[in-house]
C-alpha positions in Angstrom: 0.0 0.0 0.0 1.4 3.4 -0.9 2.9 5.3 2.1 0.6 8.3 1.6 -2.5 6.1 1.7 -1.2 4.3 4.8 -0.6 7.7 6.5 -4.1 8.9 5.7 -5.7 5.6 7.0 -3.7 5.9 10.2 -4.7 9.5 10.7 -8.4 8.5 10.1 -8.1 5.7 12.6 -6.6 8.1 15.2 -9.5 10.5 14.8 -11.9 7.7 15.4 -10.3 6.5 18.7 -12.0 7.7 21.8 -10.2 10.8 23.2 -10.6 10.8 26.9 -8.6 11.6 30.0 -7.7 8.9 32.5 -10.4 8.5 35.2 -8.2 9.9 37.9 -6.7 12.8 35.9 -7.6 16.3 37.2 -7.6 17.8 33.7 -9.0 16.4 30.5 -6.3 18.1 28.2 -3.8 20.8 28.1 -6.2 23.7 27.6 -8.1 22.5 30.7 -4.9 22.5 32.7 -3.7 25.8 31.4 -6.9 27.5 32.5 -6.1 26.7 36.1 -2.3 26.2 36.3 0.4 28.8 35.5 3.3 28.1 33.3 6.6 29.0 35.0 5.0 28.8 38.4 3.2 25.4 38.5 4.8 23.7 35.5 7.4 24.4 32.9 7.9 23.3 29.3 11.3 22.7 27.7 11.9 21.9 24.1 14.9 21.8 21.8 15.7 20.4 18.4 19.2 20.1 16.9 19.2 21.0 13.2 18.0 18.1 11.1 17.1 15.9 14.1 14.1 13.6 13.5 14.4 11.5 16.7 12.7 12.8 19.8 12.9 12.0 23.5 9.9 13.3 25.4 8.9 13.3 29.0 5.3 14.5 29.4 5.1 13.7 33.1 8.5 15.1 34.1 9.7 17.1 37.1 7.9 16.1 40.2 5.1 14.2 38.4 7.0 11.0 37.6 10.4 11.5 39.2 13.5 11.2 37.0 11.8 10.9 33.6 12.8 14.4 32.4 16.4 13.8 33.3 16.5 10.5 31.5 14.9 12.0 28.4 17.0 15.1 28.5 20.3 13.2 28.8 19.3 10.7 26.1 18.5 13.6 23.7 21.8 15.4 24.5 23.9 12.2 24.2 22.3 11.2 20.9 22.0 14.6 19.3 18.2 14.2 19.3 15.3 16.5 19.9 13.8 16.9 23.4 10.5 17.9 25.0 9.5 17.9 28.7 6.4 19.0 30.6 7.5 19.2 34.2 5.6 19.7 37.4 7.4 22.3 39.6 4.9 22.9 42.4 5.9 22.5 46.0 3.2 19.8 46.3 0.3 18.3 44.4 2.2 17.7 41.1 0.1 14.7 40.4 -2.7 17.1 39.5 -0.6 18.0 36.4 -0.7 14.5 35.0 -2.5 14.4 31.6 -2.7 10.9 30.2 -0.6 10.3 27.1 -3.7 9.8 24.8 -5.0 13.2 25.9 -1.7 15.1 25.9 -2.1 17.8 23.3 0.2 20.6 24.5 0.9 22.6 21.2 4.7 22.6 21.5 4.8 18.9 21.9 2.5 18.3 18.9 4.6 20.7 16.8 7.8 18.9 17.6 6.3 15.5 17.1 5.0 16.5 13.6 8.7 16.8 12.6 9.9 13.5 14.0 10.2 10.0 12.4 11.1 8.2 15.7 10.1 8.9 19.3 11.0 7.6 22.8 8.4 8.6 25.4 9.8 8.3 28.9 7.4 7.5 31.8 7.4 6.4 35.4 5.3 3.5 36.5 4.6 2.2 40.0 6.1 -1.0 41.2 8.6 -2.4 43.7 10.3 -4.6 41.2 13.0 -3.0 39.1 11.8 -3.5 35.5 10.6 -1.7 32.4 7.4 -2.1 30.4 8.3 -1.5 26.7 5.3 -0.3 24.7 4.3 1.8 21.8 3.4 1.1 18.1 7.0 1.0 16.8 7.4 -2.8 16.9 11.0 -2.9 15.5 12.2 -0.3 17.9 10.5 -2.2 20.8 12.5 -5.3 19.9 15.8 -3.4 19.6 15.4 -1.5 22.9 14.3 -4.7 24.7 17.4 -6.5 23.5 19.7 -3.7 24.3 18.3 -3.2 27.8 18.6 -6.9 28.6 22.1 -7.0 27.2 23.0 -4.1 29.6 21.6 -6.0 32.5 18.2 -4.4 32.9 15.0 -6.3 33.5 12.3 -5.9 30.9 8.8 -7.2 31.6 7.7 -10.1 29.4 4.1 -8.7 29.2 2.8 -5.2 29.4 -0.4 -4.3 31.1 -3.0 -2.8 28.7 -2.9 0.5 30.5 0.8 0.8 29.9 0.9 -0.6 26.3 1.0 2.8 24.5 -0.7 1.4 21.4 -3.5 4.0 21.0 -2.7 6.0 17.9 -3.6 9.2 19.9 -0.8 8.5 22.4 1.7 11.3 22.0 4.5 8.8 21.5 2.8 7.7 18.3 1.9 11.1 17.0 5.0 11.6 14.8 5.5 11.4 11.0 5.7 7.6 11.2 2.6 7.3 13.3 4.4 5.0 15.7 6.8 5.5 18.6 8.2 3.8 21.7 6.9 4.2 25.3 9.1 3.2 28.2 7.2 2.8 31.5 10.0 2.5 34.1 9.0 1.3 37.6 9.7 3.3 40.6 12.1 0.7 41.9 14.1 0.9 38.6 14.1 4.7 38.6 15.4 4.8 42.2 18.5 2.9 41.0 19.3 5.7 38.6 19.8 8.2 41.5 22.0 8.0 44.6 20.2 7.1 47.8 17.2 6.1 45.7 15.7 9.6 45.9 13.3 10.8 43.2 12.4 14.3 44.4 13.0 17.0 41.8 15.8 18.9 43.4 17.8 15.6 43.8 17.2 14.2 40.3 18.1 17.5 38.7 21.6 17.4 40.2 23.9 15.4 37.8 26.1 14.6 40.8 23.4 12.2 41.9 23.1 10.3 38.6 24.4 6.7 39.0 26.2 4.4 36.6 22.9 2.6 36.0 21.4 5.9 34.8 24.0 6.4 32.1 24.0 2.7 31.1 20.3 2.6 30.7 20.3 5.7 28.5 23.2 4.4 26.4 21.3 1.1 25.8 18.2 3.0 24.5 20.4 5.2 22.2 22.3 2.2 21.0 19.0 0.7 19.8 18.1 4.0 18.1 21.4 4.0 16.3 20.8 0.5 15.0 17.8 1.8 13.1 
């Protein structure tokens, strides 16, 4: 099937998928959030794109929402010469209120960046006392490569992914790039704690590079190695 037809069909499918926030989200979408929260006070948005880059690392639940994810995405982007986007909670408390589920995340700068990308890694934090990663998204080839690279580097990867973490909805921000498919990494709290000294995930601690562990750098390198293989 011609690529242009495939793209149109994919876009049509995406439009037909139910667009709804998670049941426990405070806000249904970015406009809803922005009507109550103040950029630069309650949250911040960071974006950068090296000239010609078509690979993005995004953290839509960064800062104090899902601890450590914006640091992982940011370092992966810098190390690989890739594009970067982060939506970060910076409130003194209640940052969970800033969580917008990935299928409803429509912040304009994120969408604009994704429209220029052919490959995406979306970094998330999951709950869990077992150090593992749930690898999801619609990019099946990249999923295989990242899974293999993480395992080779000594990191556990879950054999099955819960439906809520699968990242296979076309409206998921990870999949809203030019290829209509991306990768979603759901990294458990136990695994993320191993990326920072003393296992602390508060924002002030994770932002200090002095607290990044060898595991942090090894994990990011494994993901970027998989991207380089593409």
